[in-house]
N, C-alpha and C positions, 0 to 999 in steps of 0.2 A: 443482528446478523451473525450467522454461524461462521466462525473462523475456519480457515483451512487447516487440515490435519494430515499427517502421514498415516497411511493405512498399509500395514504389512501383513504378510502371511508367514507360514512356518513350514519348513521342510524337515521331515522326521528322519534325520540322519542317525539317530540314536535308538533305533528299534522302538519307536513310540507311535505306531499306527495300528489301529484296530477297527474291526466292525463291531465286535463285542469286547468291551474293556476287560483286560485280564486274560483273554483267550488268544494266544499267539496264532497268527495267520501267515503262513509262508508267502502268500501273495502280497502281503503288506509289510513284510520284513524289509529293513533297510538294505538297499542295494543301489548301485549307480542308476539303474534303469528306473526304479520306483521313485527315488528321491528326485531324479531329473524330471520325471513327469509331474511331480508336485510343483516344482519350480516353474515349469513351462505352463502349467495350468494357471498359476498365479500371474505370470506375465501376460497370458492371453486374457485373463479376467480383468486386468487393469490395475492390479495392486502396485503400490509404489516401491515396495521393498520386500525382501523375504529373509527371515532369520534362518541361518544355518547353525544349528546347535553343535555343541562339542562335548564329548565324553570319551575318555580313553578306553573305558571298559566295554563300550557298546558301539556298534554301528561303524560308520565311515569316518575317515579323517576329514576334518572340516576344510582345511587349507587346500588339500588336493582336490576335494569336490568343488570348492569355489573356483579354482583355476580351470577345472574341466567344464563347468557349466557357464562360465562367463562369456565365452564366444557365442553361446546360444541366445543371449539376451540382447535386445535392441534398445530398451529404455529403462527397465527396472533396475533398482539398486540391489546390492547384496549386503546383508548385515551378518558379517562373519564373526562367529564367537571364537574367542581364543582364551585358553586357560593359562593364566600367567605362570603358574608353577611348572609348566612344561616348556617354557621358552626362555631364550636369552634375548634381551631387548634389542640389541643391534640387528640380530637376525630377523626378529619379528618386524622391525621397521622396514627392512629390505623386502620381506615378503608382502607387507601391506602396500608398499610403494609399487611393487611389481603387479600385484592384483589390481590395484587402482588404475594402473596404466592399461591393463588388459580390458578393464571395464569402461575405459574412457572417462575416468573420474567419478565413478558411481559406487565406490566402496564405502561402507560404514562398518564400524567395528564394535562388537559386544565384548567388553572386558569382563572376564570371570576371575575372581580372586581365589584361585585354586591352590591346593597344595602341590608339591612335587610328588609324582606318583610313588607310593611306598613310604612317604614321610608325612608327618602331621605337624603343622605349625599353628600355634595359638592365634586366635583371631586378630589380636592387636598387631603383632609383627607381620602377619600375613597381609593385612590390609595396608600396613605401612609400606611393604614391598610393592604392592599393587600401585600405590600412589607414586612411588619412585618410577615404576615402569611407565605409567601414563605420562609423567613429566618428561621422561627420556624420549618417548615416542613423539611428543609434541615438538621437542627441540630438533630431533633428527629429521623428522618429516617436514619441518619448515626449512630444511637445508642449512641449519645453523651448526656452528662448532659446538660440540658437547663437552662440557666440563661438569661432570656429575660426581659428587663425593657424598654418598649417602651411607646408610647402615648396611645396605645389601649390595650396592653396585658402586664401584670405583672406576669411572670411565673418563678418559680424555680422548676424544675422537674428532677427526676432521669431518666436515660436512660430507655426507654421502653424495655420489654423483646422481644416483637414482632417487628422485622424489616423486610425489604424487602429481597428478595433473594440475591440481589447484596450487601446488607449492606449499601446502600446509597439511597438518595431520587431519585425516578424516574424522568426522564426529565419533566420539567415544560414548557408547551406551553402556550403562553400568547400573546394577541394582544391589540392594542389601538393606535389611531392616535393623540390624544391630547398631548400637551407637557408633562403634568404630567404622562400620560400613557406611553409615550416613555421613560421617565426617570425611571419609575418603571420597565419597561422591561430591560433597560440597567443595572439596579442595581441588579436584582434578578432572572429573568427568564432564561431559557436555549434556548428556540426556540421562536423567535419572529414571530408571525403570522400576515399576512396582507390579506385584502380582495382584490378582483380584482381591478386593476388600469391600467392605461396606462404604457407602458414600461418605459418612462422617469420618471414617478413617482415611479415606483418600484425601479429603479436605485437610485433615490434621497433618498427614505426612507431607503434603505439598507445602503447607505453611512452615513446617519444621525445616524442610530442606532449603526453602527460600531464605530463611533466617540464617541457617548455617552457612550457605554460600555467600551471603552478604558479608559475613565476617572476613571472607577472603577477597572481597571486592569483586565477586563473580555473580553471574545469574545462570540458572539452569533451565533447560527444557524438560518436560515431563512426559514419560511414556507409560502405557498400561498394557500389560500382557494378559490375555484372557482367551479362553475357548469360546466358541459360539455355536449355537444351534438355532437356525432360522428356518421356519416353515411357513406355509400359507396362513395357518392359524396357530394360536397359542396352544390349543389342545393337541395339535399335531406335533408341535415342537416338544411339548412335555411328554407325549407318548414316545417320541424318539429318544429323549433323555432316559426314560425308563427302560426302553429296549437296549440302550447302550450298556447298561449295567445289569441286564437281566440274567447274564450267565456268570456274573462275577462272584467268585468265592472269596469271602472276607479274608481268609488266611492267605490266599494267593495275592490279594490286593495288598496286604501288609508286606508280603515278601517283595513285591514290586516297588513299593515305597522305600523299603529299607535298603534295596540294592543301590540306590542313588548315592552319589558321592557327597551330596549335601543334605542327607536325610535328617540331620539334627540341627540345622541352622535356624536362626530366628524366623526367617521367612516361611520355612516349612512348618515350624511350630504354629505360626499365625494361621496358615491354611488349615491345620488341624483344629484350631480354635473355631474357625468359621464353620467347619463341619459339625462341631459340637453344639454350636449355637443355632443351627438350621432347624427348620420345622421337619415334620415327619416325611415330607416329600423331598427334603434336601435343599430347600430354598431359604437363604439367610436374609434376603430382602427381595423386593419385587424384581423378578426376572434374573436373579443371580443364584444359580444352582451349584451346590458344592459336591454333587455326586461324583464328579470326575476325580476328585481328590482321594476317593477310596482306593484308587489303583494308580496313583501318580504322585510322586514326590514333586514338590515345587508348585508350579501354576496348577491349582486344583479346582477351579470353578469356571462355569460357563455362563455367558449371557444367553438366555433362552426365551424365545418368543416369536411372534409374527414379525414381519418386516418393520411395521410401525413401532413396535415395542423395542426391538433391537436398536433401531435408529434413535429412538428417544433416549435409550440408556446411554448410547455412545455420546449423544449431544449433552446429556447431563454431566458426563465425565469431562467433556470439553469445557463446559461452563465452570468447572472447578479448576481448570488449568492444564488438562491433558492435551497435548498436541501431537502425540504419536500413539498409534495402536498396533500391537503385534497380536494377531488373532490366529486361531487354529481350530480344527474340528476333526471329528472322526467319521469315516476315513478322510484324510486330509485333502485329497484331490476333489472328492465329491462335495465336501463342505465348502471348499474354496469356490467351487463353481456356483453353489447355491447362494453364498454371500455375494459373490460378484454380480449375480443376476438380480437379486432381490433388494440389496441394501447399498452396495458400493456406488451405483449410478446416482443415488440420491444424496451422496456426501460430497462436499467440497474438499477435495484432497489433492495432495501432491507431495513430492519429496520434502522432508523437513529441512528448513534453512537454519543452519547452526553456525554461529560465530565461535570457532574453536579457539579458546584462550586458556 
């Protein structure tokens, strides 16, 4: 019997929406109206959650957008990304609690282990700082007195008056492939997110993170972030994939990849390895197409096929332990509608239940 999973979509707050990859389109540029419409399409389509990404160089401010869109939603969650290098933990806790109240308890949080803008911190200390922040958030949002004396934060604070609807920290989604990132996830996050990879690597990564978390007496949920192209037939889906990159200049694609703040990290390098291992059509295994990574840093592959093939691929990931999917496609509103009509009704899905400890 197929287990329930959380199925989320993506709102392109950071200027990441195209009809043709690498070709800017003013109609698809990040704006309040455009990104609002993506979220409302996802709500109408029946998705459980929507990722609101964050990048200080591009697009819209995530927190302000989350606060603005929240009153439009009746049932869907928001997965708000927050860049740790840009925040002070007590203020972040207050904003999370406030947003959760506006949403009626439906906020989830994507933790990004970012630098402070204009500064660069080595991976080890940067992830150590992120672990401290995750622990501070869990204490403060549980309404407990905070006595934190770490390498980066020295805080003695009374419990805040404002907590979340549940009285505890919302689920913290977090990803990273480097050894220090994996250790940070094992110690402090709730949902470990991975970018597209071959099935054997998905299996290997889940086993590794489970073992690491067990050392801390913890268990993790696992999420998978990927693009998707679903059409009535496989040939139509492949033709659309080809069309998507048909105007992409390789030099322009490289420039897009390198403008990202995380253009050199372990995960991005792994996405490049996948492209290098793919066949002449860009497929690295059945129905996993790496062409999107030619013009995108980070999540650089798509599940491509007819509805049966896409559903089978998602169920194969579930069989390995994935319980949450964060999907996207180009253009984002149109592809959300296609997935919502062709695949989502055939999935057993709902908000991910997480015991945040």
